[in-house]
N, C-alpha and C positions, 0 to 999 in steps of 0.2 A: 270186877271187870277192869281191864287196863284202859285208863282214860288218856294214855299218851297219844299225842297227835301222830298219825301215821305219816311216813315220809311221802313227800309229793312225788308224783310220777314224772318221768322224763318227758320233755316236750315231744309231741308227735313229730316224726321226720328228723329229729335231732339226735336222740340217743336210743331210739328203738329201731326196729328193722322191718317196717312195712314197705310195700312198694312206694316209690316216691310219688307223692301227690303233686298235682299241677300247681296248687297254691304254694306248697312248700318249695318247689323248684323255682317258681317265679320269685318268691321272696328271697331265696338264696342268691339268685343271679342279680336281682335288683340291689341287694346289699353290697355285693362285690362291685357293681358298677358305681354306686354312690361313693364307696371308699376310694375307688381309683380316680374318678373324675372331679372330685371335690376341689374347687378353687384352682384348677389347672392354669387358667389364664390370668389369675389375680396377682401373679408375682412377675417381676421383671426377668428378662433373660440375663443371667448373671455372667460373671467373668470366667475365664479359663475354659474348661471343656464345654460348658453349657451352650455358649453362643457359637461354638465352632461349626456345628452342623447347620445352624441357621445361616451362617456365612456361606457355607458350601452350597446349601440349597439356593440361596440368593444368586450365586454365580451360575449355578446350573440352570436356573430359570432365565437369567439374563443372557447367558451364552448359548443356550439351546443344546448343549452337549450333555445327554443323559447317560452316556456310557462311561466317560472318564471324569470323575469328580475333580473340581478345581477349588483350591483355597488361595485367594489372592493371586490368581493367574497361574499357579503352579499345580501340577497333579497332586492330589491328596492320596498318599499311599499308606496311611496309618490304619484305616478300617475299610472293610468291604462296603458294598453299595446299598444294602437293603434298607437300613435305617435312614440313609440319606434320601432314598426314593420315597420313603413313607413320610418324610417331612416336605420334600420338594413337590411331590404330587399335589397334595391339597393346597400348598402355598401358591402354586401356579394359578389356582383358581381365584386367589385373593390378591395376587400381584406381588406378595412378599411374605416371608416367614414372620410369624409372631409367636408370642409366648405359648398360646394355646396349641397351635399347630406343631410347635417344637416338642411339646410334652405329650401330645395325644398318642403317638405310637407307643411310648413307654407305658401309658395308662392302659391301653388296650392289651399290651403284653402282660401287665400285671393280672388282668382279668383272665387271660388265657392260661397263665401260670396257675392261678387258683383253681380254675375248672379242670385243668390237666392233673393237678395234685389230687383233687377230689376223685376223679376217675381212677387214678392210679391207686389211691388208698382203698377205694372200694374193691378194685380188682385184687389187691393184695390181701385184704382182711375180710372181704365179703360183707362189710358193714357200711350201710348208707350213712350212719351217724358219724363214723370215723372219717369217711370221705368228706362230708360237708364241714365238719369241724376243722379238718386239715386244710380245706380250701380257705376258710375264714382265717385260720392261723397264718397261712402264707401271705394273705393279703394285708394283715395287720402287724406283721413283723417289721421292726424299724428298718432293717436293711432293704427288704423288698418294697416297703412303703416308700422309702426315699427314692430308690431307683425307678419306681413306677411314676414318679412325679418330677423327673429331671430329664433333660434332653440328651441322653446318652443311649448307646445301643445295648448296654449290659442287661437291662430287663428283658429286651427282646431275645437276647441269647439265652437267658434263663428260661424263658417261655418255650423256646424251641427245644432246649435240652430236656426240660420236664415233659413236654408233649411226646418227644421221641422215646424217652425212657418209659413213659406210661404205656404207649402203644406196644413197644417191644415186650414189656413185662406181661401185659395182658395176653399177647400172642403166645409167649413162652409158657404161660400158665394155663393156656387153653380156655381163657375166660373172655376172649375178645371175638373179633370177626376176621374173615379172610382179608379184609381191607386194612387191618392194622399195620402189617409190614409196609404197605404203600404209604399210609399216613405217617409212619415213622420215618420213611425215606424223605417225604416232603418236608417234615419238620427238621430233619438233619440238614437238608439242603438249605432251608431258610436260615438255620443256625450258622452254617458255614458262610452265608452271605451277610450275616449280621456281626459275627465276632470271630469266626475262625474255628480252629480245631478244638478249642476248649469245650465246645458243646458236645463233643464225643465222649468226654470222660464218664459222666453218669450213665448214659445208655450202655456203654461198653461194660462198665462195672456191673450193672444190673443183669446183663446177659451172661457174663462170664463167672460171676461169683456163685457159689453153691446155693441152691434153693431146696429145702426139704421136700421130698416127694417127686423130685425131677432129676434128670441127668443132664449133663452138658450137651450130649448128643441130641437128646429130646428137645431141649430148649432151642438149640440151633436149628433143628429141623422145623420147629413150629414157628419161630420168629423170622426165619429166612434173612439172616443178617446180610448175606450177599446181595439180596434184592434191595434191602434198605441202603446199603452202601452205594450201589449203582445208581439208584434213584437220587440219593443225596448228591453224588458227584454230578449227575446230569443236571440237576437244578442249579447247582453252583456254576456249571459250565455255561449255562444260558447267558450269564453275564461275563464270566472270566474270559471266555474265548473271544467274543467280539471286542471286549475292552483291550485284550492283549494284542489283537490284530490292529486296533486303532492306535494304541499308544506305544507299541513295540515291546521288545524284550525287557527294557529297563523298567517298564511299569509292572510286568509280571514278577520280575526278580525283586523289585522293591516291596510289592504288596505281599507276595507269598513267601518267597525264599528268605529275604532279609528279615521280614517281620517275625517269622517263626523262629529262625535261627538266633536272632538277637534276643528274643524273649526267653527261649530255652537256655541259651548260654549265659544270660544275664548281662548282655552288652548294651541293652537298651535302658529305658527309664524304669522307675519303680523297683530298683534293686533293694531287696531286703534280706535279712537273715532268716534262717529256717524257722525260728520261733515267732516270726512276725504275726501269724494268724492267732497264735495262742494269746497274744496280748491285745490285738486289735479287734478280733471278731466278737468276743463276748459282749461288749457294750452294744454293738449294732445288731446282735441277734435277739436282743430283748424285745418283747417279753417271752414269746413262745419258743424261739430258737434255743434259749437256755435250757428249757425243759427237754427239747429234742436232743440237745447235746448230752444232757445227763442220761437220757435213755440210751443213746448211742454208746456212751462209755459204760453204762450199767449193763449193757448186753454181754459184757465179758463174763457176767455172773449167770449161771444157768437159770436162776429163778426169774431174772428180768428177761432173759432170752426167750423163756416160755411165753411171756406176755407180748413182746414186740417182735419176736422172730430174730433171726440172725442176719438175714440178707440185707435189709435196708440199713441197719447200723454198719454193716461191712461196706456198703456202698459209700456211706458218708466217710468212713475211715479211710478207705482206699483213695477216694477223690481228694480228700484233704492232704493225704500223704504225697500224692502227685503234685498238687498245687504248692505244697511246702518245699518239695524238692527242687522246683524250678525257681531260680533266683528272682525272677520278675514276679512281684506280689503286689496286690492291692485288694482291699477288703471287698470291693464290688465284684472281683473275679470269683469270689466264693459264693455268689448268688446262685450258682447252679446247684448247690446242695440245699437250698432253702426248701424245695419241695420234699425231699426225703426227711429233713429235720421236722417239717410240719407234720408229716405222717407219723413220725415217732411221738411227737408231742401230743397229737390227737389221740393216738392209742392210749397213752398214759392218762390223758385228761378224761376220756370217755370211760376208761376202766375205773378211774378214781370216782367219777360221778356215779357209776353203778354200784361201786363198793360202799360208798357212804350212804346209800339209801337204807342201809341197815343201821339203825340208831346205835347199836352196840359198837360199831366200828367208827362212828363219827368222831368221838373224842380223840381216838388214836390218829386218825387221818388229819384232823385239825391241828393236833400237836405237831405232826410231821411237816405239814404245810407252813405252820408258824415258824418252825425252826429254819426251814428253807428260806422263807421270806426274810427272817432276821439275818441269816448269813449273807443273803444277796445285798441287803442294806449295808451291812458291815463291809462287804466286798467292794462296794462303790468307793470306799475310802481310799483304796489302793490307787486307782487311776486318778482320783482327785489330788492325791499327794504327788504322784508322778507327773501329771499334767495339770497344773493348777488352772489353766485356762478352761478346763472342762468342769470346774467345780460348780459354776452357776447352773449348768444343765443337769449334773448328776446329783447335786445336793437334794433337790426336792424328791427325786426318785429314791435316794437313800433313806430319807426321813420317812417317806410313805411306806416303803418296804419294811424297814426296821420297826416302825411303829405298829404296822398291821401285824407283823409276825409276833411281836411281843404281846399284843392284845389277844391274838389267837391262842397263844400258849397259855396265857392267864385264864382265858375263858374256858378252854378245854380242861384245865387242871383245877378249876374252882370246885371245891367240895360242897356237898349238900344240895347240888342242883342236878337235874337230869342232863345227860350229855346232849350237846347241841346236835340237831339234825341238819345235815347238809343235803338238800334235795338235789336231784339231777337237774332241775331247772336252773340251779345256780351256775351250771356250766354255760348255758346260753346267756345268762345275764352277764357273766364274766367276759364272754367273748364280745358282747355288745358294748360293755363299758370300755374294754381295751380298744375296740374299734373307734369309739368316740374319743378316747384319750389320744389315739394316734392322729386322728383328724385335728384335734385341738393342738397337738404338738406342732403339726405342720402349719396350721393357721398362725400360731404365735412365732415359731422359729423360722419356718420356711418363708413366711411373708414379711414379717416385720424386721427381721434381722438383715434384710437385703436393702434396707432403706438407703444405706450409704452408696451402694452400687447404682441404685435407681437415681439418686440425687446427683451422683457424679456424672452420669450420662446426660441428665437434664441440664446441668450447669455447663458442660462442654458444648452441648448443642446451642445454648443461648449465646455463647461468645464467638462461635465460628462465623466468619464473614461469608456471605453468599458467593459461591462460585470459586473459592480459593482452595487449591489442593491441600490436603492434610496428610502430613507424614507422621507416622507413629513409630518411635524408636523402641525397639523390642530389646529383650534380654535382661532387663533389670526390673523384675516384678511387673512388667507391662507387656501386653500382647495387643495386636490390633483388634482382636475380638472383644477385648474388655470394653471397647467403646462402640459395640455393635449398634446400640440404639441411638448413638449420637453422630457417628460418621458412616455414611452410606458407602463410600468408595475410598477407603484409606490407602495410603502408600506405605506398605510395610518396610521398615528400615531395620536390618539386623543389628547394626552398630552405628554410633554417631558419625563415623567416617563415611557411611553410605548415604548420608542425607543429600538429597539433590542440591546441586550448586545453583548459584544465581544465574548462571548461563543457561541452564535447562529449565529452571523454574524461577523466574524473576520475583515472583511473590509466592510465599509459602507459609503455611501454618504448621508448626511442629508441636506434637504432644509427646511428652517424655517425663520420666522421673527426674526431679529437679537436679540430682547429682550429675545427670548427663547434659545439662543445659550448656555448660561452659564448652564442652567438647563440640556440641552442635554449633555454637557460635563461632568457634575456631574454624570449623569446616566452611561455614558460610562466609566468614570474614566480615561479619557485621554484628552489631549489638541487637539483641532481641527486644521486642515490645511485648511484655508479659500481659496476657489477657486474663489468666486465671491461675490460681494456686488452690489445689484441693487435696485433702487427705485421701490417698488412693486405697482402695479396698485391699489390694495385695501388699501394701506397705509402702512407705515413703510418701512424697508429695508429688502429685501429678501437676505438671506445668503445661499450659497452653500458651505458646508464644508465636509471634508473627515476625517474618523476615521479608523485607522488600518494601520499597517506597509506596507502592500502590495498594497495600493492604489496608482497608478501612479500619479505623479504631472502633471498639465498642462504644456505645453512647456514654457509659460511665466507667471509670477506672475500677478494676476489681480489687476489693480488699483482700489482704493475705489470708489464705485458708478459708475464704468464704465465697459466696455467690457473687456474680456480676450481672449487670444488665447487658444486653446485646441483642443483635439481630439473630433470628433463628435461621438455621440452614434452610 
C-alpha cells in the first residue's frame, strides 16, 4: 500500500466552486475591512499632497461654499469635487478634518475595489475561488494598499474604474443583470468626479477588445455603452454645471479644458519619459502585481493564453500603452490596472494550487517558484544600485526572496526523499501572511517614518505666539499645507517679495526655508527674531521668525536645529 500522505484539500470557498456560504462571505469582507482600516488615524497628516484636501475641506466647512472648493482663499482647479466632499462631509460633524477622516474615503475605496475585482473575476472565470483570491490580492498589493491609506483621490478613481469595468464586462458576457449598465454609469460618473477621464480607460478597453465567444456588436448591445456614458455625464453634470454657473467660465476652463489639455500635452507637472512605468511600477506592484504582470506578458504565448485568456492581459497592455504615451506620468495613475492584474495573478495562483495537489508535480512547481523568487531577490539589486536611498527598504525583501528561492530549489532537488507536497491550503496561508506583512509594512514605514513631520508641526505650534498672523513662504521645498497641524489659518506667500509689509501687518511671524530668510528681512526692512530652526521633511532648514515690536518672545530661546519652549497657538 502507498503510505504517502495524500495532498490536503483546498479550503472551502477558497479554491473550490460551491455556492458562497454566508460564513465564507462574511470572513472575506471582514478581512478586507481589517486590511483597509488598520491604523488609519494613527499617523499624522503629512506634507505635500496629503494635507491638501484637509485644507480644502477645512475652508469648505468654514466658508460654507460646497460647490466651488477653495485652497487658501482661491478656487482649487486641480481635482474634481467628490473626494473633497467625502472628506468635508464627515469633518463638518466634528468641526475640522483629521487624519482618520482624511484617509477614510480611500480606505472605503480600497474595499470597493477589492469587492469589484472579486465580482469581475468571478464573472470572467466563473470561479468563486479566483474572485476571492483576486479581491485579497488587490487589497494587499503595495500600490493599492498605500493609496488606500493616504488622503488622495487616486484610490477612489481606481474603485470607480474597476466597478464600471466589472459591470460592463458582466453585462457584455451576459452574466449580470439588467441593472449593470446603470451601475456602470453611476460608477463612471463618480469616477469623473474623483479623477477625471482616466477612469474611462479600463472600461473602454474591456468593452472594445475582443472576447472569445462574443462579437463587438453583441457586447455593445448587451452592455449599452450609450446608456453608461449618458448616466456618467449626468452624474458629473450634477456638480459641474452648478459650479460652472457659480464660478464662471474661468472655473470650467481651468478644471476641465486646461487640466486635460496640459496633462495630455505634457505641459503640466509629472512629466516623464515613455519608459517611466517600466522602471517605477515593478517595486510598487509587489507582491501580487508582479505575478499579474508576468501573466499579462506571458499571454503572448498560446499556452499561457489558454489559462488566463487574452482579454484581460490585453486590457492591461492597452491601458499601460495609453498611460505611457501621455507625457504626464505618476505611479499612482496606474492604479486603474490593479484590478485586472489581480485577476491574472489569482488565475495563476489558483491554477498553481490545484496543480500542485498532485505530488508528482510538486517538485517541478516548487523548483519553478524557487527560481522566480531567486530572480526577484537578485532583481532588487538593480534599483538599490540605481537609487541607493531605497536600499534600506529593498534589502530585506531581496534577502528574503533570494533566500526562500534558494531553499526551495535545494529542497525540491534533494535526492533520496519524496517530493514535497504543496497543498491548496498553502495558497490561503500565503495570502494571509502577505496581508499581515503588508499591515506590518505600513505600521513600521507608514507610521514611524513620519516622526519628523509630526515633530516639525509640534515644534512650530509650540513657538507660535497667540493671535499673530503666520506667513509661509512657498516655492523652496515648503508649502503652507506642510504645517497643516500647526497653523490653522496661514498666509500663503509665493515669493519673499510678497511677504506682507509692516504697514499692513505690524507684527508677523514668517515660516520659510532658511535660505529665504535674508530676502524676507530685506522686504520687511528689519532684522528677525528667530524662534525655531528645524530640519524640514522636504529638505533644508525650516525657520520660524518674528517681525514687529509687539510679537511676544517664546519663554526660552530655541537651540539651533532643535525644539524650543513656547506658548501654544
